[in-house]
Every structure is written in structure tokens, then in C-alpha cells.
LUMMARVEX-936465 format. One record per residue (C-alpha): residue in one letter; x, y, z; residue number from 0. Coordinates in nm, 3 decimals. Example, Ala and Ser with C-alpha at 12.3 -4.5 7.8 and 13.67 -1.06 7.14 Angstrom:
REM LUMMARVEX-936465
SITE   code        px        py        pz   pos
SITE      A     1.230    -0.450     0.780     0
SITE      S     1.367    -0.106     0.714     1
END
This chain:
REM LUMMARVEX-936465
SITE   code        px        py        pz   pos
SITE      M     0.000     0.000     0.000     0
SITE      A     0.163     0.320    -0.115     1
SITE      N     0.278     0.554     0.162     2
SITE      G     0.051     0.384     0.411     3
SITE      N    -0.251     0.544     0.245     4
SITE      P    -0.529     0.294     0.173     5
SITE      S    -0.745     0.548    -0.006     6
SITE      G    -0.505     0.612    -0.292     7
SITE      F    -0.571     0.985    -0.289     8
SITE      G    -0.476     1.296    -0.093     9
SITE      Q    -0.612     1.642    -0.029    10
SITE      E    -0.458     1.985    -0.009    11
SITE      F    -0.596     2.234     0.242    12
SITE      R    -0.548     2.605     0.267    13
SITE      E    -0.412     2.715     0.605    14
SITE      S    -0.490     3.057     0.745    15
SITE      S    -0.275     3.272     0.970    16
SITE      Q    -0.587     3.383     1.156    17
SITE      D    -0.618     3.271     1.517    18
SITE      S    -0.995     3.232     1.523    19
SITE      A    -1.175     2.925     1.395    20
SITE      E    -1.448     3.137     1.238    21
SITE      A    -1.200     3.313     1.009    22
SITE      Q    -1.099     2.978     0.868    23
SITE      F    -1.449     2.854     0.782    24
SITE      I    -1.383     2.870     0.408    25
SITE      P    -1.465     2.612     0.139    26
SITE      E    -1.100     2.521     0.084    27
SITE      N    -1.072     2.401     0.444    28
SITE      I    -1.371     2.167     0.441    29
SITE      C    -1.252     1.811     0.501    30
SITE      G    -1.581     1.637     0.568    31
SITE      E    -1.958     1.674     0.577    32
SITE      G    -2.238     1.506     0.763    33
SITE      A    -2.605     1.545     0.838    34
SITE      G    -2.645     1.914     0.912    35
SITE      C    -2.276     1.986     0.962    36
SITE      K    -1.943     2.053     0.794    37
SITE      V    -1.599     1.965     0.928    38
SITE      Y    -1.312     2.209     0.872    39
SITE      R    -0.940     2.160     0.906    40
SITE      V    -0.803     2.470     1.077    41
SITE      R    -0.502     2.582     1.279    42
SITE      L    -0.554     2.728     1.626    43
SITE      D    -0.260     2.845     1.833    44
SITE      G    -0.029     2.645     1.608    45
SITE      L    -0.226     2.322     1.657    46
SITE      L    -0.391     2.156     1.357    47
SITE      V    -0.746     2.066     1.459    48
SITE      A    -1.081     1.963     1.315    49
SITE      V    -1.384     2.182     1.377    50
SITE      K    -1.724     2.016     1.347    51
SITE      R    -1.966     2.300     1.274    52
SITE      L    -2.344     2.279     1.295    53
SITE      S    -2.516     2.426     0.989    54
SITE      E    -2.686     2.762     1.022    55
SITE      A    -3.027     2.609     0.957    56
SITE      Q    -2.993     2.382     1.261    57
SITE      R    -2.846     2.622     1.517    58
SITE      L    -3.187     2.709     1.663    59
SITE      N    -3.287     2.343     1.686    60
SITE      A    -3.254     2.246     2.051    61
SITE      T    -3.211     1.876     1.971    62
SITE      F    -2.910     1.935     1.746    63
SITE      V    -2.748     2.175     1.992    64
SITE      A    -2.805     1.923     2.274    65
SITE      A    -2.634     1.656     2.065    66
SITE      Y    -2.326     1.878     2.022    67
SITE      R    -2.314     1.957     2.394    68
SITE      K    -2.352     1.589     2.477    69
SITE      E    -2.080     1.483     2.231    70
SITE      F    -1.836     1.733     2.380    71
SITE      E    -1.918     1.643     2.741    72
SITE      I    -1.867     1.274     2.667    73
SITE      G    -1.566     1.317     2.439    74
SITE      R    -1.364     1.552     2.658    75
SITE      R    -1.333     1.285     2.928    76
SITE      L    -1.202     1.016     2.696    77
SITE      R    -0.838     0.940     2.621    78
SITE      H    -0.760     0.655     2.383    79
SITE      D    -0.531     0.619     2.082    80
SITE      A    -0.826     0.533     1.858    81
SITE      L    -1.038     0.832     1.968    82
SITE      P    -0.973     1.200     1.886    83
SITE      V    -0.912     1.438     2.178    84
SITE      Y    -1.188     1.697     2.228    85
SITE      H    -1.054     2.048     2.293    86
SITE      G    -1.346     2.289     2.306    87
SITE      L    -1.708     2.377     2.238    88
SITE      R    -1.891     2.689     2.128    89
SITE      A    -2.270     2.677     2.146    90
SITE      D    -2.469     2.998     2.113    91
SITE      T    -2.717     3.152     1.871    92
SITE      E    -2.440     3.263     1.633    93
SITE      E    -2.219     2.953     1.619    94
SITE      V    -2.227     2.591     1.733    95
SITE      Y    -1.911     2.385     1.684    96
SITE      I    -1.676     2.140     1.851    97
SITE      V    -1.296     2.159     1.831    98
SITE      M    -1.115     1.824     1.835    99
SITE      D    -0.801     1.653     1.708   100
SITE      F    -0.766     1.649     1.332   101
SITE      V    -0.743     1.292     1.201   102
SITE      D    -0.545     1.280     0.878   103
SITE      G    -0.717     0.982     0.726   104
SITE      V    -1.002     0.843     0.523   105
SITE      T    -1.325     0.679     0.637   106
SITE      V    -1.371     0.307     0.583   107
SITE      E    -1.667     0.397     0.361   108
SITE      D    -1.446     0.606     0.129   109
SITE      C    -1.161     0.357     0.155   110
SITE      L    -1.386     0.086     0.011   111
SITE      D    -1.454     0.305    -0.291   112
SITE      T    -1.093     0.270    -0.406   113
SITE      A    -0.914    -0.031    -0.554   114
SITE      E    -0.620     0.014    -0.318   115
SITE      G    -0.847     0.042    -0.017   116
SITE      K    -1.035    -0.274    -0.111   117
SITE      A    -0.706    -0.459    -0.158   118
SITE      Y    -0.589    -0.345     0.185   119
SITE      L    -0.903    -0.454     0.371   120
SITE      S    -0.934    -0.780     0.176   121
SITE      D    -0.608    -0.895     0.335   122
SITE      G    -0.684    -1.111     0.637   123
SITE      E    -0.397    -0.976     0.847   124
SITE      N    -0.495    -0.614     0.780   125
SITE      L    -0.861    -0.686     0.849   126
SITE      G    -0.773    -0.859     1.174   127
SITE      K    -0.563    -0.558     1.278   128
SITE      F    -0.851    -0.323     1.196   129
SITE      L    -1.106    -0.526     1.394   130
SITE      S    -0.869    -0.558     1.688   131
SITE      Q    -0.812    -0.182     1.706   132
SITE      V    -1.183    -0.102     1.680   133
SITE      L    -1.260    -0.361     1.948   134
SITE      D    -1.000    -0.213     2.182   135
SITE      A    -1.153     0.134     2.141   136
SITE      V    -1.510     0.004     2.182   137
SITE      A    -1.408    -0.189     2.494   138
SITE      Y    -1.258     0.133     2.634   139
SITE      L    -1.581     0.322     2.561   140
SITE      H    -1.784     0.054     2.736   141
SITE      R    -1.555     0.055     3.039   142
SITE      S    -1.606     0.431     3.049   143
SITE      G    -1.982     0.384     3.055   144
SITE      V    -2.031     0.498     2.695   145
SITE      V    -2.214     0.319     2.413   146
SITE      H    -2.125     0.471     2.075   147
SITE      C    -2.465     0.380     1.922   148
SITE      D    -2.366     0.475     1.566   149
SITE      L    -2.072     0.261     1.460   150
SITE      K    -2.065     0.239     1.080   151
SITE      P    -1.808     0.256     0.795   152
SITE      S    -1.838     0.635     0.769   153
SITE      N    -1.770     0.679     1.143   154
SITE      I    -1.444     0.484     1.145   155
SITE      M    -1.132     0.627     0.984   156
SITE      L    -0.797     0.481     0.880   157
SITE      R    -0.506     0.715     0.941   158
SITE      R    -0.296     0.782     0.633   159
SITE      S     0.031     0.742     0.823   160
SITE      D    -0.013     0.388     0.953   161
SITE      C    -0.372     0.280     0.869   162
SITE      S    -0.464     0.268     1.238   163
SITE      A    -0.837     0.279     1.308   164
SITE      M    -0.997     0.589     1.461   165
SITE      I    -1.358     0.605     1.581   166
SITE      I    -1.528     0.941     1.531   167
SITE      D    -1.867     1.110     1.587   168
SITE      L    -2.004     1.065     1.937   169
SITE      D    -2.314     1.277     1.871   170
SITE      K    -2.543     0.974     1.909   171
SITE      A    -2.349     0.817     2.195   172
SITE      Y    -2.520     0.714     2.517   173
SITE      R    -2.413     0.771     2.875   174
SITE      D    -2.637     0.761     3.180   175
SITE      T    -2.584     1.128     3.255   176
SITE      H    -2.617     1.231     2.887   177
SITE      D    -2.894     1.022     2.741   178
SITE      L    -3.043     1.264     2.487   179
SITE      T    -3.050     1.202     2.111   180
SITE      H    -2.898     0.855     2.112   181
SITE      G    -2.999     0.667     1.801   182
SITE      G    -2.821     0.496     1.517   183
SITE      T    -2.814     0.426     1.144   184
SITE      P    -3.067     0.187     0.986   185
SITE      G    -2.917    -0.144     0.877   186
SITE      I    -2.592    -0.095     1.070   187
SITE      S    -2.669     0.031     1.420   188
SITE      D    -3.047     0.053     1.429   189
SITE      A    -3.205     0.305     1.661   190
SITE      I    -3.392     0.172     1.963   191
SITE      P    -3.706     0.311     2.129   192
SITE      G    -3.637     0.622     2.334   193
SITE      H    -3.740     0.462     2.663   194
SITE      E    -3.486     0.179     2.624   195
SITE      K    -3.123     0.206     2.725   196
SITE      P    -2.869     0.089     2.465   197
SITE      D    -2.608    -0.157     2.588   198
SITE      A    -2.270    -0.282     2.470   199
SITE      G    -2.434    -0.540     2.243   200
SITE      K    -2.560    -0.261     2.017   201
SITE      D    -2.205    -0.159     1.926   202
SITE      L    -2.081    -0.516     1.887   203
SITE      A    -2.371    -0.613     1.660   204
SITE      A    -2.291    -0.303     1.453   205
SITE      L    -1.929    -0.419     1.422   206
SITE      G    -2.055    -0.746     1.273   207
SITE      R    -2.254    -0.554     1.014   208
SITE      I    -1.952    -0.338     0.936   209
SITE      L    -1.762    -0.661     0.871   210
SITE      D    -2.044    -0.769     0.638   211
SITE      V    -2.003    -0.445     0.442   212
SITE      I    -1.626    -0.488     0.415   213
SITE      M    -1.661    -0.850     0.305   214
SITE      S    -1.920    -0.772     0.040   215
SITE      R    -1.723    -0.479    -0.097   216
SITE      T    -1.387    -0.659    -0.103   217
SITE      G    -1.505    -0.990    -0.251   218
SITE      N    -1.503    -1.200     0.068   219
SITE      A    -1.136    -1.291     0.023   220
SITE      A    -1.079    -1.337     0.396   221
SITE      S    -1.431    -1.436     0.497   222
SITE      R    -1.360    -1.796     0.604   223
SITE      K    -1.122    -1.681     0.875   224
SITE      F    -1.376    -1.452     1.034   225
SITE      R    -1.696    -1.658     1.024   226
SITE      R    -1.693    -1.746     1.394   227
SITE      F    -1.612    -1.387     1.485   228
SITE      R    -1.899    -1.258     1.272   229
SITE      K    -2.146    -1.503     1.424   230
SITE      L    -2.049    -1.404     1.777   231
SITE      C    -2.114    -1.035     1.707   232
SITE      D    -2.487    -1.106     1.729   233
SITE      A    -2.472    -1.333     2.035   234
SITE      P    -2.693    -1.207     2.322   235
SITE      D    -2.421    -1.234     2.588   236
SITE      I    -2.132    -1.112     2.376   237
SITE      S    -1.861    -0.877     2.504   238
SITE      A    -1.566    -0.701     2.345   239
SITE      A    -1.332    -0.935     2.534   240
SITE      K    -1.502    -1.247     2.394   241
SITE      L    -1.489    -1.105     2.042   242
SITE      R    -1.124    -1.015     2.085   243
SITE      A    -1.048    -1.376     2.178   244
SITE      A    -1.234    -1.497     1.868   245
SITE      L    -1.020    -1.299     1.624   246
SITE      P    -0.793    -1.517     1.407   247
SITE      T    -0.439    -1.506     1.540   248
SITE      P    -0.172    -1.460     1.269   249
SITE      A     0.084    -1.737     1.283   250
SITE      K     0.452    -1.689     1.211   251
SITE      P     0.486    -1.628     0.836   252
SITE      A     0.723    -1.914     0.754   253
SITE      K     0.525    -2.162     0.961   254
SITE      T     0.193    -2.047     0.817   255
SITE      A     0.319    -2.069     0.462   256
SITE      A     0.439    -2.421     0.530   257
SITE      I     0.102    -2.518     0.675   258
SITE      W    -0.077    -2.384     0.370   259
SITE      S     0.166    -2.572     0.151   260
SITE      V     0.076    -2.900     0.320   261
SITE      A    -0.296    -2.817     0.302   262
SITE      L    -0.280    -2.739    -0.068   263
SITE      V    -0.068    -3.043    -0.146   264
SITE      N    -0.316    -3.259     0.046   265
SITE      L    -0.592    -3.103    -0.161   266
SITE      T    -0.408    -3.205    -0.477   267
SITE      F    -0.361    -3.560    -0.351   268
SITE      I    -0.730    -3.584    -0.265   269
SITE      G    -0.827    -3.467    -0.612   270
SITE      M    -0.586    -3.717    -0.767   271
SITE      A    -0.703    -3.998    -0.538   272
SITE      F    -1.071    -3.949    -0.612   273
SITE      F    -0.995    -3.910    -0.979   274
SITE      Y    -0.803    -4.238    -0.964   275
SITE      Y    -1.083    -4.424    -0.788   276
SITE      G    -1.340    -4.294    -1.034   277
SITE      H    -1.139    -4.370    -1.347   278
SITE      K    -0.963    -4.701    -1.281   279
SITE      E    -1.081    -4.836    -1.610   280
SITE      T    -0.909    -4.575    -1.829   281
SITE      A    -0.599    -4.670    -2.025   282
SITE      D    -0.364    -4.418    -1.860   283
SITE      T    -0.450    -4.514    -1.502   284
SITE      R    -0.151    -4.566    -1.272   285
SITE      E    -0.083    -4.593    -0.902   286
SITE      L    -0.081    -4.257    -0.728   287
SITE      P     0.121    -4.167    -0.417   288
SITE      V    -0.176    -4.152    -0.179   289
SITE      R    -0.097    -4.060     0.181   290
SITE      D    -0.238    -4.214     0.494   291
SITE      T    -0.611    -4.144     0.511   292
SITE      A    -0.566    -3.942     0.829   293
SITE      E    -0.367    -3.692     0.625   294
SITE      Q    -0.602    -3.692     0.327   295
SITE      I    -0.834    -3.409     0.412   296
SITE      S    -1.099    -3.286     0.173   297
SITE      H    -1.100    -2.922     0.075   298
SITE      D    -1.390    -2.863     0.316   299
SITE      S    -1.191    -3.011     0.604   300
SITE      I    -0.885    -2.786     0.571   301
SITE      G    -0.849    -2.617     0.907   302
SITE      T    -1.132    -2.819     1.070   303
SITE      G    -0.950    -3.149     1.132   304
SITE      M    -1.158    -3.427     0.976   305
SITE      S    -1.099    -3.754     1.161   306
SITE      R    -0.945    -4.070     1.012   307
SITE      N    -1.279    -4.256     1.020   308
SITE      E    -1.470    -3.968     0.862   309
SITE      T    -1.215    -3.939     0.582   310
SITE      A    -1.206    -4.313     0.517   311
SITE      S    -1.587    -4.327     0.515   312
SITE      R    -1.609    -4.045     0.265   313
SITE      T    -1.354    -4.211     0.037   314
SITE      A    -1.539    -4.545     0.049   315
SITE      A    -1.875    -4.378    -0.008   316
SITE      A    -1.740    -4.192    -0.310   317
SITE      K    -1.610    -4.516    -0.460   318
SITE      E    -1.941    -4.696    -0.403   319
SITE      S    -2.151    -4.417    -0.551   320
SITE      H    -1.936    -4.368    -0.861   321
SITE      T    -2.128    -4.610    -1.082   322
SITE      A    -2.467    -4.458    -0.997   323
SITE      T    -2.335    -4.106    -1.048   324
SITE      A    -2.169    -4.188    -1.379   325
SITE      E    -2.492    -4.337    -1.511   326
SITE      K    -2.670    -4.007    -1.457   327
SITE      G    -2.442    -3.832    -1.703   328
SITE      D    -2.449    -3.536    -1.465   329
SITE      E    -2.091    -3.415    -1.490   330
SITE      I    -2.012    -3.065    -1.366   331
SITE      R    -2.010    -2.843    -1.673   332
SITE      E    -1.773    -2.562    -1.769   333
SITE      F    -1.554    -2.624    -1.464   334
SITE      D    -1.256    -2.422    -1.588   335
SITE      S    -1.466    -2.124    -1.692   336
SITE      R    -1.624    -2.119    -1.347   337
SITE      M    -1.277    -2.134    -1.197   338
SITE      A    -1.151    -1.851    -1.420   339
SITE      K    -1.078    -1.613    -1.132   340
SITE      Y    -0.894    -1.886    -0.941   341
SITE      I    -0.691    -1.979    -1.250   342
SITE      K    -0.594    -1.618    -1.318   343
SITE      E    -0.497    -1.544    -0.960   344
SITE      T    -0.309    -1.872    -0.918   345
SITE      E    -0.107    -1.821    -1.236   346
SITE      S    -0.013    -1.474    -1.114   347
SITE      A     0.071    -1.614    -0.771   348
SITE      T     0.294    -1.881    -0.923   349
SITE      A     0.481    -1.618    -1.123   350
SITE      A     0.520    -1.406    -0.809   351
SITE      L     0.667    -1.702    -0.621   352
SITE      R     0.913    -1.770    -0.903   353
SITE      S     1.039    -1.412    -0.881   354
SITE      G     1.184    -1.490    -0.537   355
SITE      K     1.106    -1.136    -0.422   356
SITE      L     0.819    -1.205    -0.182   357
SITE      T     0.849    -1.166     0.193   358
SITE      D     0.731    -1.443     0.423   359
SITE      T     0.418    -1.244     0.506   360
SITE      E     0.344    -1.191     0.138   361
SITE      I     0.384    -1.564     0.075   362
SITE      Q     0.144    -1.638     0.361   363
SITE      N    -0.116    -1.394     0.229   364
SITE      L    -0.076    -1.518    -0.127   365
SITE      A    -0.121    -1.884    -0.029   366
SITE      S    -0.421    -1.799     0.185   367
SITE      R    -0.586    -1.601    -0.094   368
SITE      V    -0.534    -1.878    -0.351   369
SITE      S    -0.683    -2.137    -0.118   370
SITE      D    -0.979    -1.915    -0.028   371
SITE      L    -1.051    -1.852    -0.396   372
SITE      Y    -1.061    -2.225    -0.469   373
SITE      L    -1.279    -2.301    -0.170   374
SITE      S    -1.520    -2.021    -0.251   375
SITE      A    -1.554    -2.119    -0.617   376
SITE      S    -1.586    -2.489    -0.544   377
SITE      D    -1.851    -2.423    -0.280   378
SITE      E    -2.056    -2.234    -0.540   379
SITE      I    -2.013    -2.517    -0.790   380
SITE      K    -2.123    -2.776    -0.537   381
SITE      E    -2.425    -2.573    -0.438   382
SITE      D    -2.527    -2.538    -0.802   383
SITE      Y    -2.482    -2.914    -0.850   384
SITE      R    -2.707    -2.987    -0.551   385
SITE      K    -2.978    -2.766    -0.700   386
SITE      R    -2.955    -2.944    -1.036   387
SITE      F    -2.958    -3.288    -0.875   388
SITE      P    -3.142    -3.264    -0.541   389
SITE      A    -3.141    -3.643    -0.503   390
SITE      A    -2.761    -3.662    -0.520   391
SITE      S    -2.585    -3.771    -0.204   392
SITE      E    -2.289    -3.580    -0.061   393
SITE      S    -2.064    -3.854    -0.197   394
SITE      D    -2.210    -3.795    -0.543   395
SITE      V    -2.140    -3.424    -0.510   396
SITE      Y    -1.778    -3.475    -0.402   397
SITE      L    -1.713    -3.734    -0.669   398
SITE      A    -1.855    -3.509    -0.941   399
SITE      L    -1.638    -3.221    -0.818   400
SITE      T    -1.319    -3.425    -0.804   401
SITE      K    -1.385    -3.579    -1.145   402
SITE      A    -1.426    -3.231    -1.290   403
SITE      L    -1.112    -3.113    -1.114   404
SITE      G    -0.905    -3.412    -1.222   405
SITE      S    -0.962    -3.355    -1.594   406
SITE      S    -0.938    -2.976    -1.580   407
SITE      R    -0.683    -2.707    -1.655   408
SITE      T    -0.754    -2.585    -1.302   409
SITE      F    -0.591    -2.901    -1.169   410
SITE      Q    -0.275    -2.839    -1.371   411
SITE      I    -0.256    -2.480    -1.251   412
SITE      M    -0.307    -2.598    -0.894   413
SITE      Q    -0.023    -2.851    -0.924   414
SITE      S     0.217    -2.591    -1.063   415
SITE      F     0.137    -2.353    -0.781   416
SITE      N     0.169    -2.622    -0.513   417
SITE      K     0.510    -2.727    -0.644   418
SITE      E     0.636    -2.369    -0.659   419
SITE      L     0.501    -2.297    -0.313   420
SITE      M     0.658    -2.607    -0.163   421
SITE      D     0.992    -2.534    -0.331   422
SITE      T     0.985    -2.175    -0.208   423
SITE      V     0.892    -2.262     0.149   424
SITE      N     1.146    -2.544     0.168   425
SITE      A     1.417    -2.311     0.042   426
SITE      R     1.321    -2.048     0.301   427
SITE      L     1.316    -2.304     0.582   428
SITE      A     1.652    -2.447     0.473   429
SITE      K     1.800    -2.097     0.473   430
SITE      L     1.651    -2.031     0.815   431
SITE      D     1.794    -2.356     0.955   432
SITE      A     2.135    -2.275     0.809   433
SITE      S     2.138    -1.931     0.971   434
SITE      R     2.069    -2.086     1.312   435
SITE      K     2.365    -2.323     1.295   436
END
């Protein structure tokens, strides 16, 4: 990511030598807008700050003024790296505004509108870092007796310098002593009836929906790693601490790459094994180097630990159902075309590995992305097959998939990538072992 800026764009602001905020309320200094307000970047007493200014049309509206007073009263007591510091408030008939730290960054909402931003948040490690930072800030708010009530992609920023998350806009926040105007945003952090008190679960459920937005906008590249986390966001007894514990923990790059290598190689052996069982009668059939069944995990069992008995049962069932399946003439059609994205990405990944220029972390991310692409595409293919043949057993489905894989270009691309990945990881591990001696 260039210069630590996930948005891919920058802005220039005019700075004034005037000391007053009002003198700097000019169009060139606007850095954000919201419902009934504009945010200006200004310099006061040498300090660069953001000024959130209520629009003239709303200054006589008691509800809006109360929200600004409440936001300042709540915000000025908070001190956390992921929350801006609140410096001052003006609230009278002529002006209503809050002065706070200026955050040089871009909202998650705007970040997802750029190719570079999508690429950044589609990376599992980056997404995990983002969720961890937001959770830490939300946990701090909750310990301070504050419920944000309006967590959403446009209220979370990524700093341009290091992509750290920053939570903004406390105008709808709830605290026992400041309970006016709390609400939310439909579909993300839905408002609750005025007589009810929002609790921590409101913010945590909103975080789950924010994750949904990120996943849908980035193509779900890292979704498998965060499924348990996402499910827990809506649990009735959930807490920030429980969610924090559910976040995927990045393993050491070299070790993780090696694990993915084994997983992908096992996937290849499974495809070859099933293909062998289903096509014994063909002229070019030969013995394949099949591993112990405890190590032969199907692509759905990667990371879940299928037992020896389960794996053996699935293999036997697939062999028994082959004849019935073959008689149906219900082969999976256009397999390679439906795997086009996987093929393209895997070919690029193989070339990147051959360059020898990738870091261990980049290798880990690359291997993870390739595997996720295959799993996602194959899941869609299987689901389509089940719809076409509702009477088909799970063994029929797996056999049809592996038959299609075994005679496909996808399989060849997969083998090339697995070999290159194994060679690369083995070379890195050998170099690491040599350096330790």
C-alpha cells in the first residue's frame, strides 16, 4: 500500500494565519460533511485541529445543539489512541461547533470506494488488525460507561500514516448522565425506542454488520477466517473481550506458509485420489502416491481437522456411488470457466513465487488467498450441482467435483502452484535452519 494510504488519494488544504476558527471557515478548508454539519481543518494556536460545525439552519434546533453539547461532554473525558481528543465547544445563537483533534485519514466507507483500499481490507492480516483496534476502542468506551450507538463505515477512519483505526462522531453516543439524542443508522446500528437504554451489544452487533459491508465490498477474500467472529457479534451475551479472543491469530509467516503448503498439497492428492478411484478403467490409469487417510483431508476439512474414520468413510462412499453417479451423465459443466478467477490469480501467484522477491508475510497472504478462492468457487459449484440434482448424495457431489477437477486445466494450474510454493517454502526453511547453525 503506497505511503501507508489505503485510499489512494490525498487532499490539499489552505491554512490561514488567523487565530480564530471562524476566520478559517472557508470552502478550501472543508474536510468532511455530515447530516447538518461541515468539518473544517483549521489551525488554532499552532495546533492543527478539526472543527465540526453545525449548519446555520440547525443552530436554533434544541435537539441538534443538545447533541453537540452531549458529544463534547462525553468526548472531553475520553483518552484513547483510537479516539480523537476533544478540545473545546462553542454553542450559542451565532455559532455551534466542537474543536477536536484532526485525524489525517479516510473513512472506511471512502476507503472501500478505491481499488487500493479494497485490496488493503481484503487482506486477512490487515482486516484482523482493523477489527482488533476497533474492538480495543469500543471496549474502552464501554468501560467508560459509553455506548457509541452509531458505529458504521463512515464513522471509522484509517489514518494515512499507519492505517490505524480511529472512531469518530459521538453525537449519538449514550451515557447515563447524557442520554439525549442517542440513536443509530438503519441497517448498521439501528435506533432503539427512546425509553430503552442501549447496551454494549448494540455496538458489537454493529461491528458485525460493518464486517459484512467490508466483506461484500472486497469480494469475501478473507471471509472464512472470520466466520466465527462474525457469528459471535450477534450473540446475546457477547462482550468485546469475547470477540477479541475470537479474532484469528496470525501465525509466524514461515510456519503459516508451510502449513498452507501442506494443506494445498493434500488437496491435490485428494483430487488425484478421487480421480483415480473414479477412473480405474481408463488406459492411462496408474498408481498414485496416496498418503495415509488421516492426512487426506478434503477441501472442506482444511483447518477443521476431519478424523481418520470420517475421511475413510467419505472415500469409500465416493467409490461406491461412482457407478450410480456416472450413469446419470451429470458431470459438472464448464468447470474451468467457473474457476476462471482462481486460474488467473493462481497463475499470477505462481509467477510471483518464481520471482523470489516475496516476503514471508506476502507468501502467507498469497497462499491464503489462492486457497480461499478455490474453496469459494468450489462451494458455489457444489451448491449449483445440488440444486440441479437434489437427489444426489454428498458422496455424489464430491465425486462429481473431483472428477471435474481431475480432468481440468484448473488441476494443472493448482499442481504448478503447489510445487512452486513447496519449493519456495522449503528453500526459506533451509535458509533459516542454516542461519541458526
